[in-house]
C-alpha positions as CSV (number, residue, x, y, z in Angstrom):
1,M,-145.2,7.3,-134.7
2,N,-144.0,8.7,-131.5
3,A,-140.3,9.5,-131.2
4,Y,-138.3,9.3,-127.8
5,A,-135.5,11.9,-127.2
6,A,-132.8,11.0,-124.7
7,P,-132.1,13.7,-122.1
8,S,-129.0,15.8,-122.6
9,S,-126.1,15.5,-120.1
10,R,-126.1,19.2,-119.8
11,D,-129.8,19.3,-118.9
12,P,-130.1,20.4,-115.3
13,T,-133.2,18.4,-115.0
14,S,-131.5,15.2,-116.0
15,R,-130.6,12.9,-113.1
16,P,-128.4,9.8,-112.8
17,R,-129.7,6.5,-112.2
18,G,-131.2,6.2,-108.8
19,G,-132.4,9.8,-108.7
20,R,-129.2,11.4,-107.0
21,Q,-127.5,14.4,-108.6
22,R,-123.6,14.2,-108.9
23,R,-121.7,17.3,-107.7
24,P,-118.5,18.4,-109.3
25,F,-115.1,18.2,-107.2
26,P,-113.9,21.7,-106.0
27,A,-110.7,22.9,-107.7
28,A,-109.4,24.8,-104.6
29,A,-109.1,21.7,-102.4
30,G,-105.5,20.7,-103.6
31,Q,-104.3,24.3,-102.9
32,A,-105.4,24.1,-99.3
33,Y,-103.3,20.9,-98.6
34,L,-100.2,22.6,-100.1
35,I,-100.6,25.7,-97.8
36,V,-101.1,23.5,-94.7
37,A,-97.9,21.6,-95.5
38,I,-95.9,24.8,-95.9
39,V,-97.2,26.2,-92.6
40,L,-96.3,22.9,-90.8
41,V,-92.7,23.2,-92.1
42,A,-92.5,26.8,-90.9
43,L,-93.9,25.9,-87.5
44,C,-91.4,23.0,-87.1
45,G,-88.6,25.4,-88.0
46,I,-89.8,28.0,-85.4
47,L,-90.0,25.2,-82.8
48,A,-86.5,24.0,-83.6
49,L,-85.2,27.6,-83.4
50,A,-87.0,28.0,-80.0
51,V,-85.4,24.8,-78.7
52,D,-81.9,25.9,-79.8
53,V,-82.4,29.4,-78.3
54,G,-83.6,27.8,-75.0
55,V,-80.8,25.3,-74.8
56,T,-78.2,28.0,-75.7
57,T,-79.6,30.4,-73.1
58,Y,-79.5,27.6,-70.4
59,Q,-75.9,26.7,-71.3
60,Y,-74.9,30.3,-71.4
61,Q,-76.4,30.9,-67.9
62,S,-74.8,27.7,-66.6
63,L,-71.3,28.6,-67.9
64,R,-71.7,32.2,-66.6
65,H,-72.5,30.8,-63.2
66,D,-69.4,28.6,-63.4
67,A,-67.3,31.7,-64.3
68,D,-68.8,33.6,-61.3
69,S,-68.0,30.7,-59.0
70,A,-64.5,30.4,-60.3
71,A,-63.9,34.1,-59.8
72,F,-65.2,33.9,-56.2
73,A,-62.9,31.0,-55.6
74,G,-59.9,32.9,-56.8
75,A,-60.9,36.0,-54.8
76,F,-61.4,33.9,-51.7
77,A,-58.0,32.4,-52.1
78,L,-56.5,35.8,-52.8
79,Y,-57.7,37.0,-49.4
80,G,-56.3,33.9,-47.8
81,G,-59.6,32.5,-46.7
82,H,-60.7,35.8,-45.1
83,S,-57.7,35.7,-42.7
84,G,-56.6,39.2,-43.7
85,S,-53.1,38.0,-44.4
86,R,-51.7,36.9,-47.8
87,R,-48.5,35.7,-46.4
88,S,-48.9,32.1,-47.6
89,L,-50.5,32.8,-51.0
90,T,-48.9,32.2,-54.4
91,D,-50.1,32.8,-58.0
92,G,-50.3,29.0,-58.3
93,D,-52.7,28.9,-55.3
94,V,-55.1,31.3,-57.0
95,Y,-54.9,29.4,-60.3
96,T,-55.5,26.1,-58.5
97,A,-58.5,27.5,-56.6
98,I,-60.1,28.7,-59.9
99,T,-59.5,25.5,-61.9
100,S,-60.5,23.3,-58.9
101,K,-63.9,25.1,-58.9
102,L,-64.3,24.5,-62.6
103,T,-63.3,20.8,-62.2
104,A,-66.0,20.4,-59.5
105,A,-68.5,21.7,-62.1
106,G,-67.3,19.1,-64.6
107,L,-65.2,21.4,-66.7
108,T,-61.6,21.1,-67.8
109,V,-59.4,24.0,-68.7
110,A,-58.0,23.1,-72.2
111,S,-56.2,26.3,-72.9
112,G,-55.4,29.7,-71.6
113,P,-52.9,31.1,-69.0
114,G,-51.3,28.5,-66.8
115,T,-51.9,25.7,-69.3
116,G,-49.1,26.5,-71.7
117,T,-51.7,26.7,-74.6
118,P,-53.0,30.0,-75.9
119,A,-56.8,30.5,-75.8
120,P,-58.3,30.0,-79.3
121,V,-60.2,32.7,-81.1
122,D,-63.1,30.3,-81.6
123,P,-63.2,27.1,-79.5
124,C,-65.4,25.4,-82.1
125,R,-62.4,25.5,-84.6
126,I,-60.5,23.0,-82.4
127,P,-63.2,21.7,-81.8
128,Y,-63.6,21.5,-78.0
129,L,-65.6,18.9,-76.2
130,S,-68.6,20.0,-74.2
131,S,-66.6,19.6,-71.0
132,Q,-63.6,21.7,-72.2
133,V,-63.3,25.4,-71.8
134,A,-60.8,28.1,-72.8
135,M,-59.9,30.3,-69.8
136,T,-58.3,33.7,-69.3
137,A,-58.2,35.0,-65.7
138,T,-56.8,38.4,-64.8
139,Y,-56.1,40.1,-61.5
140,L,-58.2,43.2,-60.5
141,D,-57.1,46.0,-58.1
142,A,-59.2,47.5,-55.3
143,A,-61.1,49.7,-57.8
144,N,-62.1,46.6,-59.9
145,A,-59.7,47.6,-62.7
146,V,-57.5,45.1,-64.5
147,I,-53.9,45.1,-63.3
148,T,-51.3,45.3,-66.1
149,A,-48.0,43.5,-65.9
150,T,-46.1,45.4,-68.6
151,G,-47.6,48.3,-70.5
152,T,-51.1,47.4,-71.4
153,T,-50.7,43.6,-71.0
154,P,-53.1,42.3,-68.3
155,W,-51.6,40.5,-65.4
156,T,-53.0,37.0,-65.8
157,V,-53.6,34.3,-63.2
158,G,-51.2,31.4,-63.9
159,S,-48.3,33.7,-65.0
160,G,-46.2,32.6,-62.1
161,S,-46.2,35.8,-60.1
162,L,-48.8,37.5,-57.9
163,P,-49.3,41.4,-58.0
164,P,-49.2,42.9,-54.6
165,T,-52.2,45.1,-55.3
166,A,-54.5,42.3,-56.3
167,Y,-58.0,42.4,-54.6
168,G,-60.1,40.5,-57.1
169,V,-60.2,38.2,-60.1
170,D,-61.9,38.4,-63.5
171,V,-62.5,35.0,-65.3
172,T,-63.4,34.7,-69.0
173,L,-64.5,31.3,-70.2
174,G,-65.2,30.1,-73.8
175,T,-66.5,26.8,-75.0
176,C,-68.1,25.0,-78.0
177,R,-71.6,23.5,-77.7
178,S,-73.6,21.4,-80.1
179,A,-76.9,22.8,-81.6
180,A,-80.1,20.8,-81.3
181,F,-81.5,21.5,-84.8
182,G,-79.0,24.1,-86.1
183,G,-77.2,21.4,-88.0
184,V,-80.1,21.2,-90.4
185,L,-79.3,24.8,-91.4
186,G,-75.6,24.2,-91.6
187,H,-74.7,25.4,-88.0
188,P,-74.1,22.2,-86.0
189,N,-72.1,24.1,-83.2
190,Y,-72.0,27.5,-81.6
191,T,-69.5,29.3,-79.4
192,I,-70.2,30.7,-76.0
193,W,-68.1,33.3,-74.2
194,V,-68.9,34.4,-70.7
195,D,-67.2,36.6,-68.1
196,G,-67.4,36.8,-64.3
197,S,-65.5,38.8,-61.6
198,A,-65.4,38.9,-57.8
199,G,-63.4,40.5,-55.0
200,Q,-64.2,44.2,-55.3
201,P,-64.9,45.9,-51.9
202,L,-68.1,47.6,-50.9
203,N,-69.3,50.7,-52.7
204,G,-68.0,54.0,-51.4
205,A,-64.5,54.8,-50.1
206,L,-62.0,52.0,-50.2
207,P,-61.5,50.6,-46.7
208,T,-58.0,51.1,-45.3
209,P,-56.7,48.3,-42.9
210,T,-55.8,49.8,-39.6
211,P,-52.5,48.3,-38.1
212,A,-53.0,46.7,-34.7
213,P,-50.7,47.8,-33.4
214,L,-49.0,50.2,-35.8
215,I,-45.3,49.5,-35.8
216,P,-43.5,52.7,-34.9
217,T,-40.7,54.1,-36.9
218,S,-37.6,52.3,-35.7
219,P,-33.9,52.3,-36.7
220,Y,-33.8,48.6,-35.8
221,A,-35.2,45.3,-36.8
222,V,-34.9,41.8,-35.5
223,A,-34.4,39.0,-38.0
224,A,-37.1,36.4,-38.1
225,A,-34.8,34.0,-39.8
226,P,-31.6,34.3,-37.7
227,N,-28.5,32.9,-39.5
228,G,-30.8,31.4,-42.1
229,N,-31.0,28.2,-40.2
230,C,-33.3,29.1,-37.3
231,N,-30.3,29.5,-34.8
232,G,-29.4,25.9,-35.3
233,V,-32.9,24.5,-34.7
234,D,-34.0,21.7,-37.0
235,T,-34.9,23.6,-40.2
236,T,-37.1,20.8,-41.5
237,A,-39.6,21.4,-38.7
238,N,-39.1,25.1,-38.1
239,L,-38.0,26.8,-41.3
240,T,-41.1,28.2,-43.1
241,T,-40.5,28.9,-46.7
242,T,-43.9,30.3,-47.7
243,L,-44.6,33.9,-46.7
244,A,-45.8,37.3,-48.0
245,L,-47.2,37.6,-51.5
246,G,-46.0,34.1,-52.4
247,D,-42.3,35.0,-52.2
248,N,-40.5,31.9,-51.1
249,N,-37.3,33.9,-50.6
250,Q,-38.9,35.7,-47.7
251,F,-39.0,33.1,-45.0
252,Y,-39.0,33.0,-41.2
253,C,-38.3,30.5,-38.4
254,R,-40.8,29.2,-35.9
255,A,-39.7,29.2,-32.2
256,A,-36.4,31.0,-33.1
257,Y,-36.5,33.0,-29.9
258,T,-37.9,32.8,-26.4
259,I,-39.0,35.7,-24.1
260,G,-35.9,36.6,-22.1
261,M,-33.4,35.7,-24.9
262,T,-30.7,38.1,-25.9
263,V,-31.1,39.2,-29.5
264,T,-29.2,41.5,-31.9
265,L,-31.0,44.6,-33.3
266,F,-29.6,45.1,-36.7
267,A,-29.1,48.6,-38.0
268,T,-26.2,48.1,-40.5
269,G,-26.4,44.5,-41.7
270,V,-22.9,43.9,-40.1
271,G,-22.4,40.4,-38.7
272,L,-25.6,38.4,-38.5
273,G,-27.6,40.8,-40.6
274,N,-31.2,40.2,-41.7
275,D,-29.7,38.5,-44.8
276,Y,-27.6,36.5,-42.3
277,G,-24.3,38.1,-43.1
278,N,-24.4,38.0,-46.9
279,D,-25.2,41.6,-47.7
280,A,-23.7,44.6,-45.8
281,S,-25.7,47.0,-48.0
282,F,-28.9,46.4,-46.1
283,K,-29.2,49.0,-43.4
284,G,-32.1,47.7,-41.4
285,Y,-35.7,48.6,-41.0
286,I,-36.4,52.4,-41.3
287,G,-39.1,54.7,-42.6
288,S,-42.8,55.0,-42.1
289,P,-44.8,52.6,-40.0
290,W,-46.1,49.5,-41.7
291,T,-49.0,47.1,-41.3
292,L,-48.4,43.7,-39.8
293,G,-48.5,40.9,-42.4
294,E,-47.8,43.2,-45.3
295,E,-44.6,43.6,-47.4
296,G,-42.2,46.4,-46.9
297,T,-39.6,47.8,-49.3
298,I,-36.6,50.2,-48.9
299,K,-33.9,51.2,-51.2
300,A,-30.7,49.2,-51.1
301,G,-28.1,50.8,-49.0
302,G,-30.6,53.1,-47.3
303,G,-30.9,53.6,-43.5
304,N,-28.2,54.6,-41.0
305,N,-25.7,53.1,-38.6
306,G,-28.0,53.4,-35.6
307,P,-28.3,56.2,-33.0
308,T,-25.3,57.2,-30.9
309,S,-27.4,56.7,-27.8
310,C,-30.2,54.2,-27.2
311,P,-33.4,54.3,-25.2
312,A,-33.8,51.8,-22.4
313,Q,-36.5,50.0,-24.3
314,V,-37.5,49.8,-28.0
315,T,-40.3,48.3,-30.0
316,A,-38.8,46.7,-33.1
317,P,-40.4,44.7,-36.0
318,L,-39.7,41.1,-36.6
319,I,-39.0,40.9,-40.3
320,S,-38.5,38.0,-42.7
321,R,-35.3,37.2,-44.6
322,V,-34.5,40.1,-47.0
323,D,-35.3,39.4,-50.6
324,H,-33.1,41.4,-53.0
325,V,-35.0,42.7,-56.1
326,G,-32.9,45.1,-58.2
327,N,-32.0,48.1,-56.1
328,S,-34.7,47.4,-53.4
329,E,-34.9,45.2,-50.3
330,N,-38.2,43.5,-49.9
331,F,-39.3,41.9,-46.6
332,A,-42.5,41.0,-44.7
333,I,-43.2,42.5,-41.3
334,L,-44.5,39.6,-39.2
335,A,-44.8,40.8,-35.6
336,T,-43.2,43.2,-33.1
337,V,-41.1,42.6,-30.0
338,V,-40.3,44.8,-27.0
339,V,-36.6,44.7,-26.3
340,N,-34.8,46.0,-23.2
341,I,-31.5,47.5,-24.5
342,T,-28.4,46.0,-22.8
343,S,-25.7,47.2,-25.2
344,C,-25.9,50.3,-27.4
345,G,-23.7,50.5,-30.5
346,N,-22.9,48.6,-33.6
347,P,-24.5,46.1,-33.1
348,T,-27.1,46.9,-30.5
349,T,-28.2,44.0,-28.3
350,G,-31.0,43.5,-25.8
351,T,-33.4,41.0,-24.2
352,I,-36.9,40.2,-25.4
353,V,-39.5,41.1,-22.8
354,S,-42.7,40.7,-24.8
355,V,-44.1,39.9,-28.3
356,C,-47.1,41.0,-30.3
357,D,-48.0,38.3,-32.7
358,P,-51.6,38.8,-33.9
359,Y,-51.3,36.4,-36.9
360,G,-49.7,33.6,-34.9
361,F,-46.3,33.3,-36.7
362,G,-44.8,31.9,-33.5
363,I,-41.3,33.3,-34.0
364,V,-41.1,34.2,-30.3
365,V,-42.4,31.7,-27.8
366,A,-42.9,32.1,-24.0
367,A,-40.1,30.9,-21.7
368,P,-41.2,28.2,-19.4
369,T,-42.0,29.3,-15.9
370,P,-40.3,27.2,-13.2
371,T,-42.7,25.7,-10.6
372,P,-41.4,25.2,-7.1
373,T,-41.4,21.5,-6.2
374,N,-40.4,19.5,-3.1
375,T,-37.6,17.4,-4.3
376,P,-37.1,14.1,-2.4
377,P,-33.6,13.3,-1.3
378,P,-31.6,11.2,-3.8
379,T,-31.6,7.5,-3.5
380,N,-29.0,5.0,-4.5
381,T,-31.2,3.6,-7.2
382,P,-29.6,4.4,-10.6
383,T,-31.9,6.0,-13.2
384,P,-31.6,4.2,-16.5
385,A,-31.2,6.4,-19.6
386,P,-33.7,6.0,-22.4
387,T,-32.5,3.7,-25.2
388,S,-31.3,5.7,-28.2
389,T,-31.6,4.8,-31.8
390,P,-28.3,3.5,-33.4
391,V,-26.6,5.6,-36.0
392,P,-26.7,3.9,-39.4
393,A,-23.5,2.7,-41.0
394,G,-22.0,5.0,-43.6
395,F,-20.2,4.5,-46.9
396,R,-16.6,5.5,-46.8
397,S,-15.0,4.5,-50.2
398,A,-14.7,1.8,-52.9
399,T,-12.0,0.4,-55.2
400,T,-12.4,-1.6,-58.4
401,A,-10.4,-4.1,-60.5
402,T,-10.8,-5.9,-63.8
403,Q,-9.5,-9.3,-65.0
404,S,-9.7,-10.1,-68.7
405,G,-9.0,-13.4,-70.5
406,N,-8.3,-16.9,-69.2
407,S,-7.9,-16.4,-65.5
408,D,-9.1,-18.0,-62.2
409,S,-8.3,-15.1,-59.8
410,L,-8.8,-11.4,-59.2
411,S,-6.8,-9.0,-57.1
412,L,-8.8,-6.2,-55.4
413,P,-6.9,-3.2,-54.0
414,V,-7.6,-1.9,-50.5
415,S,-8.6,1.7,-50.0
416,A,-6.0,3.9,-48.3
417,G,-8.6,5.4,-46.0
418,V,-9.6,2.1,-44.3
419,Q,-9.7,2.4,-40.5
420,S,-9.9,0.0,-37.7
421,N,-13.3,-1.8,-37.3
422,D,-14.4,-0.7,-40.8
423,L,-16.4,-3.3,-42.7
424,L,-14.8,-4.4,-46.1
425,I,-17.2,-6.0,-48.5
426,A,-15.8,-7.7,-51.7
427,Q,-18.1,-8.0,-54.8
428,V,-16.5,-10.5,-57.2
429,T,-18.4,-11.0,-60.5
430,V,-17.2,-13.6,-63.0
431,G,-18.4,-14.2,-66.6
432,R,-19.1,-17.3,-68.7
433,D,-17.5,-20.8,-68.4
434,T,-17.9,-20.8,-64.6
435,V,-20.7,-23.3,-64.3
436,G,-20.6,-24.8,-60.8
437,A,-17.7,-22.5,-59.9
438,T,-16.6,-22.4,-56.2
439,M,-15.2,-19.1,-55.1
440,T,-12.4,-18.9,-52.5
441,A,-11.7,-15.9,-50.4
442,P,-8.3,-15.0,-48.9
443,P,-7.7,-15.7,-45.2
444,G,-9.6,-13.4,-42.8
445,W,-12.5,-13.0,-45.1
446,Q,-16.0,-14.6,-44.5
447,P,-18.5,-15.5,-47.2
448,I,-21.9,-13.8,-47.4
449,R,-23.3,-15.6,-50.4
450,V,-22.6,-16.8,-54.0
451,D,-25.3,-16.7,-56.7
452,N,-24.8,-18.4,-60.1
453,A,-26.9,-18.3,-63.3
454,G,-25.8,-21.6,-64.9
455,N,-23.0,-21.1,-67.4
456,S,-23.7,-17.3,-67.7
457,I,-22.6,-15.3,-64.6
458,T,-21.5,-15.9,-61.0
459,Q,-21.3,-13.2,-58.3
460,G,-19.9,-13.7,-54.8
461,L,-20.0,-11.4,-51.7
462,F,-17.4,-11.7,-48.9
463,Y,-16.7,-9.5,-45.8
464,R,-13.9,-8.7,-43.4
465,V,-13.8,-6.4,-40.3
466,S,-10.6,-4.4,-40.7
467,S,-7.9,-4.5,-38.1
468,G,-6.7,-1.1,-39.2
469,S,-3.5,-2.5,-40.8
470,E,-4.3,-3.9,-44.2
471,P,-2.2,-5.1,-47.2
472,S,-2.4,-3.2,-50.4
473,S,-4.7,-5.8,-52.0
474,Y,-6.5,-9.2,-51.5
475,T,-6.8,-11.9,-54.2
476,F,-10.0,-13.9,-54.7
477,S,-10.1,-17.1,-56.9
478,W,-12.6,-19.5,-58.4
479,T,-12.5,-23.1,-59.8
480,P,-13.1,-24.8,-62.2
481,T,-12.6,-22.6,-65.2
482,T,-13.5,-24.4,-68.5
483,G,-12.7,-21.4,-70.7
484,H,-12.1,-17.7,-70.6
485,A,-13.6,-16.2,-67.4
486,N,-13.6,-12.4,-67.4
487,A,-14.1,-10.9,-64.0
488,E,-14.9,-7.5,-62.4
489,G,-14.6,-6.7,-58.7
490,V,-15.3,-4.1,-56.1
491,M,-14.1,-3.6,-52.5
492,A,-16.5,-1.3,-50.5
493,D,-15.6,0.2,-47.2
494,Y,-18.3,1.0,-44.6
495,A,-17.9,2.7,-41.3
496,G,-20.1,2.4,-38.2
497,V,-21.0,-1.3,-38.6
498,D,-21.3,-3.6,-35.6
499,P,-17.9,-5.4,-35.6
500,S,-19.2,-8.4,-33.7
501,S,-22.2,-9.0,-36.0
502,P,-21.9,-6.8,-39.1
503,I,-24.4,-8.7,-41.4
504,N,-28.0,-8.5,-40.4
505,A,-29.5,-10.2,-43.4
506,S,-28.8,-11.0,-47.1
507,S,-30.6,-12.1,-50.3
508,G,-29.6,-12.8,-53.9
509,A,-30.8,-14.2,-57.2
510,A,-29.2,-14.8,-60.6
511,S,-31.0,-14.7,-64.0
512,S,-30.0,-16.7,-67.1
513,T,-32.6,-14.7,-69.1
514,S,-31.3,-11.7,-70.9
515,S,-33.0,-8.6,-69.5
516,T,-32.3,-5.0,-68.6
517,S,-33.8,-5.5,-65.1
518,I,-31.5,-6.7,-62.3
519,T,-33.5,-7.9,-59.3
520,A,-32.2,-8.5,-55.8
521,P,-34.9,-10.2,-53.7
522,G,-36.3,-8.4,-50.7
523,L,-34.9,-9.2,-47.2
524,T,-36.2,-8.6,-43.7
525,T,-34.1,-6.5,-41.3
526,T,-34.3,-7.0,-37.5
527,T,-32.6,-3.8,-36.3
528,F,-33.3,-0.1,-36.5
529,N,-31.4,2.0,-39.1
530,A,-30.0,-0.9,-41.0
531,T,-28.0,0.2,-44.1
532,V,-29.3,-1.9,-47.0
533,V,-26.6,-2.3,-49.8
534,G,-27.5,-3.5,-53.3
535,F,-24.9,-5.3,-55.4
536,F,-25.7,-5.7,-59.1
537,G,-23.8,-7.4,-62.0
538,I,-24.6,-8.0,-65.6
539,E,-22.7,-9.7,-68.5
540,T,-22.5,-6.9,-70.9
541,L,-20.8,-3.5,-71.4
542,T,-23.5,-1.0,-70.2
543,T,-24.5,1.4,-67.5
544,I,-26.6,0.5,-64.4
545,S,-29.0,2.7,-62.5
546,V,-29.5,1.6,-58.9
547,P,-33.0,1.2,-57.5
548,A,-35.1,4.3,-56.6
549,G,-34.3,5.4,-53.1
550,E,-30.7,4.2,-53.2
551,T,-27.6,6.4,-53.5
552,Q,-25.3,5.0,-56.2
553,R,-21.8,4.4,-54.6
554,W,-19.8,2.7,-57.4
555,T,-19.9,1.4,-60.9
556,A,-17.2,-0.4,-63.0
557,Q,-16.8,-2.0,-66.4
558,G,-14.3,-4.5,-67.7
559,G,-13.5,-7.7,-69.7
560,G,-13.5,-7.9,-73.4
561,S,-10.7,-10.4,-74.0
562,G,-11.4,-14.0,-75.0
563,N,-14.6,-16.0,-75.3
564,G,-16.2,-13.7,-77.7
565,S,-15.1,-10.5,-76.0
566,I,-17.3,-10.9,-73.0
567,Y,-17.7,-7.7,-70.9
568,M,-18.9,-7.3,-67.3
569,T,-20.5,-4.3,-65.6
570,V,-21.1,-4.0,-61.8
571,S,-22.7,-1.3,-59.7
572,G,-23.9,-0.8,-56.1
573,G,-25.8,1.6,-53.9
574,D,-27.3,1.8,-50.4
575,Q,-30.2,3.3,-48.4
576,V,-31.1,3.3,-44.7
577,Q,-34.2,1.4,-43.5
578,G,-35.2,3.2,-40.3
579,V,-37.4,0.5,-38.8
580,A,-37.1,-3.3,-38.8
581,G,-39.1,-5.1,-41.5
582,A,-39.2,-6.3,-45.1
583,T,-37.5,-4.1,-47.7
584,G,-39.2,-5.4,-50.8
585,S,-37.3,-6.3,-54.0
586,L,-34.5,-4.0,-55.2
587,V,-34.6,-3.6,-59.0
588,A,-31.7,-1.9,-60.8
589,T,-32.0,-1.0,-64.5
590,A,-29.3,-1.6,-67.1
591,Q,-29.2,0.3,-70.4
592,D,-28.5,-2.9,-72.3
593,A,-29.9,-6.4,-71.7
594,G,-27.8,-9.3,-70.4
595,Y,-27.5,-12.2,-67.9
596,S,-27.4,-10.8,-64.4
597,V,-27.1,-11.2,-60.6
598,G,-28.7,-9.0,-58.0
599,Q,-27.9,-9.3,-54.3
600,A,-28.8,-7.3,-51.1
601,V,-27.0,-7.1,-47.8
602,A,-28.3,-5.4,-44.6
603,L,-25.6,-3.9,-42.4
604,K,-26.2,-3.8,-38.7
605,P,-25.1,-0.5,-37.1
606,I,-23.1,-0.2,-33.9
607,P,-25.7,-0.5,-31.0
608,P,-26.0,2.5,-28.7
609,V,-23.9,2.3,-25.6
610,P,-26.1,2.0,-22.5
611,F,-25.1,4.0,-19.4
612,T,-26.2,4.4,-15.8
613,A,-26.8,7.8,-14.4
614,T,-25.2,8.7,-11.0
615,P,-27.7,10.1,-8.6
616,T,-26.9,13.6,-7.3
617,A,-28.6,15.8,-4.8
618,T,-31.2,18.1,-6.3
619,A,-31.8,21.5,-4.9
620,T,-35.3,22.8,-4.4
621,A,-36.3,24.9,-7.4
622,T,-36.6,28.6,-6.6
623,P,-39.4,30.6,-8.4
624,T,-38.1,33.2,-10.8
625,S,-39.8,36.3,-12.0
626,T,-42.3,36.0,-14.7
627,A,-41.6,37.8,-18.0
628,T,-43.7,40.8,-18.9
629,P,-47.0,39.5,-20.5
630,S,-47.4,40.1,-24.2
631,P,-49.8,43.0,-25.1
632,T,-53.2,42.0,-26.5
633,C,-53.0,42.1,-30.4
634,T,-55.9,42.4,-32.7
635,P,-55.5,41.6,-36.4
636,P,-56.4,44.6,-38.7
637,P,-59.8,44.5,-40.5
638,I,-59.9,43.4,-44.1
639,P,-62.1,44.4,-47.0
640,T,-65.4,42.4,-47.2
641,L,-66.0,40.2,-50.2
642,V,-69.4,41.0,-51.9
643,P,-71.2,39.5,-54.9
644,P,-69.7,40.8,-58.2
645,A,-71.2,43.7,-60.0
646,P,-73.0,42.8,-63.3
647,H,-70.0,42.3,-65.4
648,H,-70.7,39.5,-67.8
649,G,-69.8,38.9,-71.3
């Protein structure tokens, strides 16, 4: 019997069904997948780090560029726009130039000098937004060194004062920026600090400005702000209050002198001294020559009383008003004048024959040169004078009176200063229980208007042109009165009103809604320089502020007896409207709410008096000698701004 033996599974010659040999699964395959996963995580981390480093570098370079631009803007402002003169510059101008450049770059200074908030140690602790920066800006001298204010404390931009030796600016910026992938590692933000500077001169020896011309040593000076009011010339147009090194106390007057004018050369400060008579200790301009446009300083009380004999002609500096700082006298030297001496002594006087004004301050202007003309013989045709603008009416005085309890009249006193043709205006304000009330004025008074807020408050306005002889008071009444009508009144006195037609326009409105706003509707004037007077009344004990632009002229309170102790408060003010037209609403504000009446009256000024000129024979003009021409003046050179040296943090 034949036996059959099944092949063993371990027999290498054994085959599975179908004749294919089955290979075992490698054990190392799972380890390879794990290594690939770890490598991919590491690569992703390196990529995230590279992105963060790249973004950080870009933002650092961008912020450093902003710091450089801001420093250049400050240095450019410091040099006065390359004009070579810092006479109109202030510390605020430099700070504004820097922050404006940062604003243009989309950044906002959130802290640092000039903002009132100290710069943080780490802006991310605040935290700052991406558009916010902490800034510290300091002044640099000509050697690019930080200028100190006191001790070792740097002189910062935005401190309120400008150092006289400032030639450049250093700007430090700090901000907080978000990380791209750093948050995964617990660092979602990072801090950037950068630094930029500008304004240092070229390498080598520091350039020294050469005066052009150099002002010679002189025992005299001519005040560029004579009498402190430009010799009576309109100070609004001519008084210049910004000058050297941002010092508003050193000012000068444009067109204060003309060539050929007699001037005083001050040597002792006596009389109309450079501080216009307020300080005899100032002894005038002495010492070494100075550069035009710069600031000079001498010791208080220094100088002399002038020479015993004078040359026929002197060249003297035009200096600003003297600014007293401690024991020193500070002033700016603006220009020079050549003066022919006419009187030698204390004081010395002379006439201006020429001026050297390289920076164009315009303190001395040329005298007009007469031109000979053939004048025709006069005719009998009168030449009309140009129409002048009327002078607005002016407030003179006001009196007040109070009536408490059950009454139907109010007596208003007349001011003792009333003069003939003055306009008297009575403001009579009556409280509750006066519904439908009719107000009656004494003889000689004309009504302007009466406004009533139902059963709440009534206010009437009346006027009279004074005859110059007035009684001590006038009594105003009203009917009917159904209860207790408390009243408050004012009599205002205005001068300069057209007596034939004093009232140009009026308006009024009453409100039965309790409010703190008291509104007088707008009116339309038809004359130049009309005086618009606002009359305001409210049924409560309070204070009233007249509308913006008005000058408050009177206020009064009263009442408090009967009918629930009702109180009244009245007030008034005025303003001048230069041209004819609509005024807009006048809104006064009360501290407490109540029912109210607001009224406005435009007063017509006295019209200008026309006149007819009488023709006279006119002589032919004779040419006069022309003043000596001014010497040619060239401004001194200034240091050149160059790109900042590598000085970044």
